[in-house]
C-alpha positions in Angstrom: 211.5 -17.5 -23.4 213.4 -19.1 -26.3 216.7 -17.6 -25.4 217.0 -19.7 -22.2 215.9 -23.0 -23.7 218.8 -25.2 -24.8 219.3 -26.3 -28.4 218.3 -29.8 -27.7 214.9 -28.6 -26.4 214.4 -26.3 -29.4 215.3 -29.2 -31.8 212.9 -31.5 -30.1 210.2 -28.8 -30.3 210.8 -28.4 -34.1 210.6 -32.1 -34.6 207.3 -32.1 -32.7 206.0 -29.3 -35.0 207.0 -31.2 -38.1 205.0 -34.3 -37.2 201.2 -34.6 -37.8 199.0 -34.3 -36.0 200.9 -31.7 -34.1 200.7 -31.6 -30.3 199.4 -28.4 -28.8 201.4 -26.1 -26.6 199.4 -26.9 -23.5 199.4 -30.6 -24.2 203.2 -30.8 -24.3 203.4 -28.7 -21.2 201.0 -30.9 -19.2 203.7 -33.4 -18.0 207.3 -32.7 -18.9 210.8 -32.9 -17.5 213.7 -30.9 -19.0 217.2 -31.7 -17.9 220.3 -29.5 -17.5 223.8 -30.3 -18.6 225.9 -28.1 -16.3 225.6 -25.9 -13.3 226.4 -22.9 -15.5 223.1 -23.1 -17.5 220.7 -20.4 -16.5 217.3 -21.4 -15.1 214.8 -22.3 -17.9 211.4 -20.8 -17.5 208.1 -21.4 -19.2 204.8 -20.0 -18.2 206.4 -18.8 -15.0 206.9 -22.2 -13.4 210.3 -23.7 -12.7 211.9 -25.9 -10.1 215.7 -26.2 -9.6 217.5 -29.4 -8.6 221.1 -30.4 -8.5 223.0 -29.7 -11.7 225.0 -32.8 -13.0 221.7 -33.8 -14.5 221.7 -35.2 -18.0 219.0 -36.8 -20.1 217.2 -37.0 -23.4 213.8 -35.9 -24.6 211.1 -38.1 -25.9 207.4 -37.6 -26.8 205.0 -40.0 -25.1 201.2 -40.3 -24.9 198.5 -39.4 -27.3 198.6 -36.1 -29.3 196.4 -33.1 -28.9 194.5 -33.9 -32.1 191.5 -34.6 -29.7 191.1 -33.6 -26.2 194.0 -35.5 -24.7 197.3 -33.7 -24.3 200.7 -35.0 -25.1 203.5 -35.1 -22.6 207.2 -34.2 -23.1 209.2 -36.4 -20.7 212.9 -36.7 -20.1 214.6 -40.1 -19.9 217.0 -39.7 -16.9 220.6 -40.9 -17.3 222.4 -39.7 -14.2 221.8 -37.4 -11.3 218.7 -35.3 -10.7 216.8 -33.3 -13.3 215.3 -29.9 -13.2 211.5 -30.3 -13.5 209.3 -27.8 -15.2 205.7 -28.3 -14.1 202.8 -27.1 -16.2 199.3 -26.2 -15.0 198.1 -29.8 -14.7 201.2 -30.9 -12.8 200.5 -28.6 -9.8 199.6 -31.5 -7.5 203.1 -32.8 -7.7 204.9 -29.5 -7.3 207.1 -28.7 -4.3 205.9 -26.8 -1.3 206.3 -23.0 -1.0 205.9 -20.2 -3.6 206.6 -22.5 -6.6 203.9 -24.9 -5.4 201.4 -22.1 -4.9 202.1 -20.7 -8.4 201.6 -24.2 -9.9 198.4 -24.6 -8.0 197.2 -21.3 -9.2 198.0 -22.2 -12.8 196.2 -25.4 -12.3 193.1 -23.6 -11.1 193.3 -21.2 -14.0 193.6 -24.1 -16.4 190.5 -25.7 -15.0 188.7 -22.4 -15.1 189.6 -21.9 -18.8 188.4 -25.4 -19.6 185.1 -24.8 -17.8 184.3 -21.3 -19.1 185.4 -22.0 -22.7 182.8 -24.8 -22.9 180.0 -22.3 -22.4 178.5 -20.5 -25.4 179.0 -16.7 -25.7 175.9 -14.5 -25.4 175.6 -12.5 -28.7 174.8 -8.8 -28.3 172.8 -7.2 -31.0 173.4 -3.6 -32.0 169.9 -2.5 -30.9 170.7 -4.0 -27.5 173.9 -2.0 -27.3 172.1 1.2 -28.1 169.2 0.5 -25.8 171.3 0.0 -22.7 173.1 3.2 -23.6 169.9 5.2 -23.9 168.7 3.7 -20.6 171.9 4.7 -18.8 171.8 8.2 -20.2 168.2 8.6 -19.0 169.1 7.3 -15.6 172.0 9.8 -15.4 169.6 12.6 -16.2 167.2 11.5 -13.4 164.6 10.2 -15.8 162.6 7.1 -15.0 164.0 3.9 -16.6 162.0 0.8 -17.3 164.6 -1.0 -19.3 165.5 -3.7 -16.7 162.7 -6.1 -15.6 164.2 -6.3 -12.1 164.2 -2.5 -11.6 168.0 -2.3 -11.4 170.1 0.7 -12.5 171.0 0.1 -16.2 174.8 0.3 -15.4 174.4 -2.3 -12.6 172.5 -4.6 -15.0 175.1 -4.1 -17.7 178.0 -4.7 -15.3 176.4 -7.9 -14.2 176.1 -9.0 -17.8 179.8 -8.1 -18.4 180.8 -10.0 -15.3 179.2 -13.1 -16.7 180.1 -12.6 -20.4 183.7 -11.3 -20.6 185.3 -14.3 -18.7 183.7 -16.7 -21.3 185.1 -14.7 -24.2 188.6 -14.4 -22.6 188.6 -18.1 -21.8 187.9 -19.0 -25.4 190.9 -16.9 -26.5 193.1 -18.6 -23.8 192.1 -22.0 -25.0 193.0 -20.9 -28.6 196.4 -19.9 -27.3 196.8 -23.3 -25.6 196.2 -25.0 -28.9 199.1 -23.3 -30.7 202.2 -25.4 -31.7 204.7 -25.8 -28.9 207.5 -23.7 -30.4 205.0 -20.9 -31.2 203.8 -20.9 -27.6 207.4 -20.5 -26.5 207.7 -17.1 -28.2 207.9 -14.4 -25.5 205.6 -12.0 -27.3 202.9 -14.6 -27.8 203.4 -15.8 -24.2 203.1 -12.3 -22.9 199.7 -11.9 -24.6 198.5 -15.3 -23.4 199.5 -14.4 -19.8 197.7 -11.1 -20.1 194.5 -12.8 -21.1 194.9 -15.3 -18.2 195.5 -12.5 -15.7 192.5 -10.5 -17.0 190.4 -13.7 -16.7 191.5 -14.2 -13.1 190.8 -10.6 -12.1 187.3 -10.7 -13.6 186.3 -14.0 -12.1 187.7 -13.1 -8.6 185.8 -9.9 -8.4 182.8 -10.1 -6.0 179.3 -10.2 -7.6 178.0 -6.8 -8.6 174.8 -6.2 -6.8 174.6 -2.4 -6.3 176.0 0.9 -7.7 179.0 0.9 -5.4 180.0 -2.5 -6.7 179.5 -1.3 -10.2 181.8 1.7 -9.7 184.6 -0.6 -8.4 184.0 -3.0 -11.2 184.2 -0.2 -13.7 187.5 1.0 -12.2 188.9 -2.5 -12.6 187.5 -2.7 -16.2 189.3 0.5 -17.0 192.6 -1.0 -16.0 192.0 -4.1 -18.0 191.1 -2.1 -21.1 194.3 -0.1 -20.8 196.4 -3.2 -20.2 195.3 -4.7 -23.6 196.0 -1.6 -25.7 199.2 -3.0 -27.3 198.0 -6.6 -27.8 197.9 -6.4 -31.6 201.4 -4.9 -31.9 202.8 -7.5 -29.4 201.1 -10.5 -31.0 202.1 -9.4 -34.5 205.7 -9.3 -33.5 205.4 -12.8 -32.0 203.9 -14.3 -35.1 206.4 -12.5 -37.3 209.2 -14.3 -35.3 207.3 -17.6 -35.4 206.2 -17.7 -39.0 208.7 -20.5 -39.8 206.9 -22.8 -37.3 203.3 -22.3 -38.4 201.6 -22.2 -41.8 200.6 -18.7 -42.9 197.0 -19.8 -43.4 196.7 -21.1 -39.9 198.3 -17.9 -38.6 195.7 -15.9 -40.5 192.8 -17.9 -39.2 194.1 -17.6 -35.6 194.5 -13.8 -35.9 191.2 -13.3 -37.6 189.5 -14.9 -34.7 191.7 -13.2 -32.1 191.2 -9.7 -33.5 187.5 -10.2 -34.1 187.0 -11.5 -30.5 189.2 -8.6 -29.3 187.0 -6.1 -31.1 183.9 -7.6 -29.5 185.3 -7.6 -26.0 186.6 -4.0 -26.3 183.3 -2.8 -27.7 181.4 -4.2 -24.8 183.9 -3.0 -22.2 184.5 0.5 -23.7 180.8 1.0 -24.2 180.2 0.4 -20.5 183.0 2.8 -19.6 181.7 5.5 -22.0 178.3 5.3 -20.4 179.8 6.9 -17.3 180.8 10.0 -19.3 177.9 10.8 -21.6 178.6 13.2 -24.5 176.3 15.0 -26.9 175.3 12.9 -29.9 176.9 9.8 -28.4 175.3 6.6 -27.1 178.1 5.1 -25.2 180.9 4.7 -27.7 178.7 5.2 -30.7 178.7 8.6 -32.3 175.2 9.0 -33.8 176.3 11.9 -36.0 179.9 10.9 -37.0 181.3 13.0 -39.8 183.7 10.8 -41.9 185.3 13.9 -43.4 186.1 15.4 -40.0 187.6 12.1 -38.8 189.6 11.7 -42.0 191.0 15.3 -41.8 191.9 14.8 -38.1 193.6 11.5 -38.7 195.4 12.7 -41.9 196.8 15.8 -40.1 198.3 13.6 -37.5 199.7 11.1 -40.0 201.0 13.8 -42.2 202.8 15.6 -39.4 204.7 12.4 -38.5 205.4 11.7 -42.2 206.8 15.2 -42.7 209.3 14.6 -39.9 210.0 11.1 -41.2 210.3 11.7 -45.0 210.9 15.5 -45.1 207.7 16.1 -46.9 204.2 14.6 -47.3 201.4 15.0 -49.8 198.4 17.1 -49.2 194.9 15.6 -48.8 192.1 16.7 -51.2 188.5 15.9 -50.2 185.5 16.0 -52.4 182.1 14.3 -52.8 179.3 14.4 -50.1 181.5 16.1 -47.5 178.6 16.8 -45.1 177.6 13.2 -44.8 177.2 11.7 -41.3 176.4 8.3 -40.0 176.2 6.4 -36.7 179.5 4.6 -36.1 182.3 4.0 -33.6 184.9 6.7 -34.1 187.9 4.8 -32.8 187.3 2.1 -35.4 187.3 4.6 -38.2 190.4 6.3 -36.7 192.3 3.0 -36.9 191.2 2.1 -40.4 192.0 5.5 -41.9 195.3 5.7 -40.1 196.4 2.5 -41.8 195.2 3.5 -45.2 196.7 7.0 -45.1 200.1 5.7 -43.9 200.2 3.2 -46.7 199.3 5.9 -49.3 201.8 8.4 -48.0 204.6 5.9 -48.0 203.8 4.7 -51.5 203.5 8.3 -52.8 206.9 9.4 -51.3 208.7 6.4 -52.6 207.2 6.6 -56.1 208.3 10.2 -56.3 211.8 9.2 -55.2 212.0 6.6 -58.0 210.5 8.7 -60.7 212.4 11.8 -59.8 215.7 10.0 -60.0 216.8 10.9 -56.5 218.0 7.4 -55.7 218.5 8.3 -52.1 218.1 4.8 -50.8 216.8 6.2 -47.5 213.5 7.1 -45.9 214.8 10.7 -45.4 214.5 12.8 -48.5 216.4 16.0 -49.3 215.6 19.0 -47.1 214.7 20.9 -50.3 211.7 18.7 -51.1 208.4 20.5 -50.8 205.0 19.1 -50.0 203.8 20.6 -53.3 206.2 18.4 -55.2 204.2 15.4 -54.3 200.8 14.6 -55.9 198.0 14.9 -53.4 196.0 12.0 -52.0 192.3 12.3 -52.8 189.5 11.3 -50.6 186.0 11.0 -52.0 182.9 10.4 -49.9 179.6 9.1 -51.1 176.4 8.1 -49.2 174.0 5.3 -50.0 170.7 4.4 -48.3 172.3 2.6 -45.4 176.1 3.0 -45.8 178.9 5.5 -46.6 181.7 4.7 -49.0 185.1 6.4 -48.8 187.6 6.2 -51.7 191.2 6.9 -51.1 193.2 7.5 -54.3 197.0 7.9 -54.4 199.6 8.1 -57.1 202.1 5.9 -55.4 202.9 3.6 -58.3 200.4 0.9 -57.5 201.0 -2.7 -56.6 202.0 -5.6 -58.9 199.2 -8.0 -59.5 201.0 -10.9 -57.8 201.4 -8.8 -54.6 197.9 -7.4 -54.8 196.5 -10.8 -53.9 198.5 -10.7 -50.7 198.2 -7.2 -49.4 195.6 -8.1 -46.8 197.6 -11.1 -45.5 199.0 -10.9 -42.1 202.8 -10.3 -42.0 202.8 -9.1 -45.7 204.8 -5.9 -45.8 206.4 -3.8 -48.5 208.8 -2.1 -46.0 212.4 -3.0 -45.7 214.0 -3.4 -42.3 214.2 -5.9 -39.5 214.7 -8.6 -42.0 211.4 -8.1 -43.9 211.2 -8.4 -47.6 210.8 -5.3 -49.7 208.6 -5.1 -52.7 208.4 -2.4 -55.4 205.8 -0.4 -53.5 207.4 0.0 -50.1 210.0 2.3 -48.6 213.2 1.0 -47.1 214.3 2.3 -43.7 217.9 3.4 -43.0 218.9 2.3 -39.5 222.2 4.2 -39.8 220.3 7.5 -39.4 219.2 7.9 -35.7 216.7 10.6 -36.7 215.2 8.3 -39.3 215.1 5.4 -36.8 213.3 7.6 -34.3 210.7 8.8 -36.9 210.3 5.1 -37.9 209.2 4.3 -34.4 206.7 7.2 -34.5 205.3 5.9 -37.8 204.7 2.5 -36.1 202.9 3.9 -33.1 200.1 6.4 -32.5 196.5 6.2 -33.7 196.8 3.1 -35.8 198.9 1.0 -33.6 201.3 -1.4 -35.4 201.7 0.3 -38.8 204.5 0.0 -41.4 207.0 -2.7 -41.1 205.1 -5.4 -39.3 202.6 -6.0 -42.1 199.5 -6.3 -40.0 198.0 -2.9 -40.7 195.8 -3.7 -43.8 194.8 -7.1 -42.5 193.7 -5.7 -39.2 191.9 -2.7 -40.8 189.9 -5.1 -43.0 188.8 -7.1 -39.9 187.6 -3.8 -38.3 185.8 -2.7 -41.5 184.0 -6.1 -41.8 183.0 -6.3 -38.1 179.8 -4.2 -38.6 179.1 -5.6 -42.1 181.4 -3.2 -44.0 184.2 -3.9 -46.4 187.7 -2.9 -47.5 188.8 -3.5 -51.1 191.7 -2.3 -53.2 192.2 -1.7 -56.9 195.7 -1.2 -58.3 196.8 0.6 -61.5 200.4 -0.7 -61.4 202.7 2.1 -62.4 200.3 4.8 -61.4 198.6 4.3 -58.0 195.9 2.6 -56.0 192.2 3.1 -55.2 191.1 1.8 -51.8 187.3 1.6 -51.1 186.1 1.6 -47.5 182.4 0.8 -47.0 180.9 1.6 -43.6 177.5 0.4 -42.6 175.4 2.9 -40.7 175.5 1.2 -37.3 171.9 1.8 -36.4 170.9 0.2 -39.7 173.1 -2.9 -39.3 171.1 -6.1 -39.6 170.0 -7.7 -36.4 171.9 -10.7 -37.6 175.1 -8.9 -36.9 176.1 -9.5 -33.3 178.9 -8.5 -31.1 
């Protein structure tokens, strides 16, 4: 936690970041000694490992050893001057830790570190869409008492799938853990990023410590544990986005984008595999696991918009209506929760832009997110949704009259941390709405706008970037055209999931 690390340590970390090649967070942590200056300093903590020794310790920091440009870690060591020093051991320093609880914790971290290195060296097993659907059909047949010949060993499909997940999920989580370990030192210190990293480590430990699944009773217990892990990771994107927002001065935006693209893409894959298995325990009509084979984009859009509009009406005082046209009866095979997320992001952006543009053009000049109580929904131009179907895809166009986006900003709207919303120190562009923190009711509604279906919405700047990753995951796309001064058209292309190329793998 940055708040408990002394300025000298922070300055040293920044110097490390400025040098090239930069040492990785894990490498610096491998062997390091931090010293205290007085007995009044609170205990410093990093990755949960700390050992206190007499205070009167003083020293200086220096970087020794090779950098983490290759496989070898760096070490951050303190040169002692007088007295004893507080020693903070990392995962690889467990052998030299003191006895007792601290030593046990260090040993545990050491074992986890070795586990991450071992599992992350293994290749992931790609899962094709037909495989996902086939296991779902087999599980449904088994639940209905029909004979199943899907597994060559004659196992129940859910047992076979649980065994696959027990092998596969740890490899995928280990890869993400290793990616976190390669982050710059000062970025790894961020409490939000550290929280997510620890969550991945804990999930990896639980999965690998579970006994081998060999029968249906084992599978039920494994599924119960998997349910807990899925719930525990619900807020990962919101947490990690806050962490990188706070760390953006210590890591180039391009590298942040690359890290998050891989993290979110991997997260989608893990959750699809896990949630598909969970859904097979509660079969629903027209569903194969988490895939709705007759998903109505219009029904999903109306449901999501009703929710977003209700929040926006409380937040702004009014919200535009939604007009739907085109091929309104179109259906496709798709994962509903993915479409929920994407549309929530797009609708919230369109509503914000429409309300602010009205505020500007009507001359209200309120300077607040809360408009006058006399404003009616009918005063705002509606948001239009048009649906069209092609041979193997569905395209949804969302059109608003929110003033559009300047060309120079249009190139950045899908970048992580780009936001047009003022507040919490963010930059405000011509297309966003500024929040008034002086109004408690406005602040409460702002929190509502940043939660719910879409997760981290306005203000953090991760909504559109994350929505595009979701849209592309199954060979779709998300593009935007701006008519600056008038509004924006956003085109969402969804590939019918049962027609996705076999080259697309989870």
